[in-house]
N, C-alpha and C positions, 0 to 999 in steps of 0.2 A: 799665558792664558787670557783670552779676550774679555772674560767676565771679570777679571781681576779688580778693576776699579770699583765695580758694584759690591764685590766680596769685601774689598777693602773699607768701603764706606759702611758696610754692615758690621764687620769685626771692629771697626773703630768706633762704632756707635755714633759717629758724626757729632762728637761732643761739642757742646757750646762754650765751655769755660776756657778762659786764657790759662797757659801753663803757669805752674806755681811760681810766684815770685814776680809775676808781670801783670799785676793789677786784678788777680782773681778775686771774685766776690766772696767775702766771708760767709761761710755756710753755717746754718743752725746746727746743734747737735743731732746727729742722726738717730732715729728710733731703730732697734733691732728689727730685722726684716729678712725674709727669703723671697726671692723672686725667680720664677721659671717662665721662660719665654720660648715660644716655638714658632719658626717661620717656614714658609714655602718659597723656594726659588723657582722661577718659571722663565722659559724662553719660548717665545711664540705661544704663550698660554699653556705650555705643556710643563708640568712639574719635573725639574731636573736636579734640585737641591733640597736637602733637608737640613735645617739649622736649628740647634738648641742652645740656649743661654741659661745659665744658673748663677745667682748671686747670693752670697750671705753677707749681711750688713750687721756689724757690731757697733757699739758706741765710739770706738777708737781704731778698729781694724775692719778689714774687709777681705773676702775671698771670692773669686769668680771662676767659672769654667765655661767652655764652649766647645760645641762639636759641629763640624761642617762635613756632610757626606753627599756624594753624587747619588742621584736617584733615577729609577725608570730607565728611559732609553739612553740618558747619559752615562749612567753606570755601566751599561753594556759596552760602551766605547772608550769611556775614560773614568775608571774607577779611582776615587780618592776618598780618604777619611782623615780629616784634620782635627786633632784635639789640641785644646790650648787652656792654660790656667794661669791666674795671677793672684798675688796677695799684696797687701801693703797696709799703711796706716791712714787713718783719717784725722785731719787737724782743722783748724779754723778756715784754711783755704780749700777744704775738701779732700778727696782722695789722693794720696801720693804714691807713684809707682814704687814698688819694692822688687819683687820677683815675677818674672814672666817666663813661661815655658811653652813651646808648641812641638807637637809630635806630628810629622807628615808621612802618610802612607798614600801612595798613588799607584801601587802595582809596578811601577818602574824604578821609583826612588823612595827611600826612607831616610828622613832627617830628624833628629832631635836637637832643638835649639833652646838654650837656657840663658836668660838675660837677668842681671841683677843690678839695680840702682844702688850705689854705695856712697852717698854723700857727695864726694867731689868727682866721681867717675862712674862709668857703666861698663860692666863686665859682661862678655858674651863667650859662651862655648857652643860648638856645633859638632855633632857626630853624624856622618863624616863632616870634616872641615870643609868650608866654602873654599872654592878654587881661588876666589878673589872677593874682595869686599866692595866692589864697584868702582866706578870712574866719575866722580871721586868718591871715596868711602866717606861715610858720616863722621864728622868730627866729634871730639869729646864734648864740646859745648853744644853742639846740635843735639846729641843723644840726651844730655842732662835737661835741655829744655823741652824735650818731647815727652810723651807717655806712651806706654804700651797699649794696644787696642782695647783690652779688657778694663784696665784702668779708666780709659776714655769712657767705656760703657758705664761704669760705676759713677763717673762724674755726672754723666747725663741723668742717671736714676735719681741722684741726690740733688738735682739742680733747683727743683721747686723752692720758692715761687718765681725764680728767674725763668724766662722763656727761652727756648732753643733758637738755633739758626743764626748764630752770630760769630764773627771772628774767622780767623784762619789758623786753627790749631795744627800742630805737627805730630806725627806718630813715628815711633821706631819699633821694628819687630825683631831686632837682633842684626839685621843686615841693611834693609831697606828703610829709608827715611822719606816720608811723603807728607804732603799737606792737603787739607780739605778746606777749601775757600767758600764760605757761605754768602748768599745775596738774596734779596727779595722775599724776606720773611712776611708771611700774611696768615691770617686765621682762616680756617675752614670748618664747615660743619662735619662732624664724624658721619660715616655712612652707617648702614644697618649692622654690618659685621663689626665695625668698631665699637658701636654702642653696646652691642651684645657682650663684647669683651670688657665693657666698663669704662671705655674712654670717654672723657667729657670735653675737654678742650683739645684742639687740634691745630698745630702750626705747620705750614709747608714752606719750603724754600727750595732754592737750587744750590747745588754744590759742585765744584771743580776739583777733580783729583789732579794733583800736580806732583811729579817725581822731583825730588830734592837731592838726595845722595844715596849711594849704595847700589845703584842700578848700573847695568851694562851701558857702555857708551853706544848711542844709536842716533839715527838721523831725527830731525825735528818731527817729521811725519810720523814716526813710530814712537815717540815719546809719550807718556801718560796713558799707555795701553791703546793708543790709537782712538781715544775718545775724542769726538769732534764737538760735542754739545754738552752742556751741563747736566748732572744728574738731578732728578727731582726727588726730594725726601720729605716725609711728614713724620712729625713727632706728636704723640698723644699722651695726655695725662690721665692716668687711671684713678678714677674717682676724683673728688673735688680737691683733695690735698696731695695729689701725687701717688706714686712717683711717675716721672716721664719715661716713656718708652719710645723706641722707634716703631712707628706704625707701618710704613712701607717705603720702598725705594723703587724707582723707575728710571730706566736708562735705555738709549738707543746705542747698543754695542756693535762692534764690527760683525757680530754673529746674528744680530737682529734684536727686536725689542725684548728686554729682560726686566724682571721685577722680583722683589722679595717682599713678602707680605706677611704681617703678624697673623697667626692663627690660633695661638694659645697663650694665655697670660694667667699665671697663678701667684697669688701673694699670700704670704704667712706672716702677720705682724707679730711682734714681740718674740720672734726666734731669729737668733744669730748663729 
């Protein structure tokens, strides 16, 4: 799917933190919170995707869910409905991946994938089973050093007061392992829509999507989903003391200009 790098950037939340055990910044004890985010995905300014994220944050544990659905004219030609969930623990280095599940329905193929981080290994089951795990497949060490996309989103949410757009974190979804490399962070003023959502601080940067392991063997021109230029992403802080959320993503895809923009943000503090 040609929009995959943009969707990967969204589902990965473009986290700024280093993987656990590699210099991650110690985080303050989180306050219980519930956060609901809604995004529109557009191609040539036409809405084609609907994305929802929900997070439950406790003092030492977290849970998260996401749903990605085709919308409008895209749904008429390419229907898909992807649901994902994750849970894990929160320690001084931030959220740690525990269990990640995603359920894909696209009208042609249905697949349920479950991934568990278990101390010194990462287990994965898939129904139906994958025909292969890529060339090369992700190694145990690569999986352990990566995080699932929803844990990455949780790391971003709890990042304040650290600013986003740093590093080259890696993500593992049960088969594919990829990297998002950030550069050029700079502050911007929120626009009217962002201010109405309560966003105060805004940081923008570019990010490159790089396939690492678990992908089919392909020519260099077809790697990284055919993306020829970096993706632009902005993060905003809701209120003066956080949390940080992804505000927008813009990319020139092989299908044309695509964007994913925050349209709804609801926070309930003191509820886990």
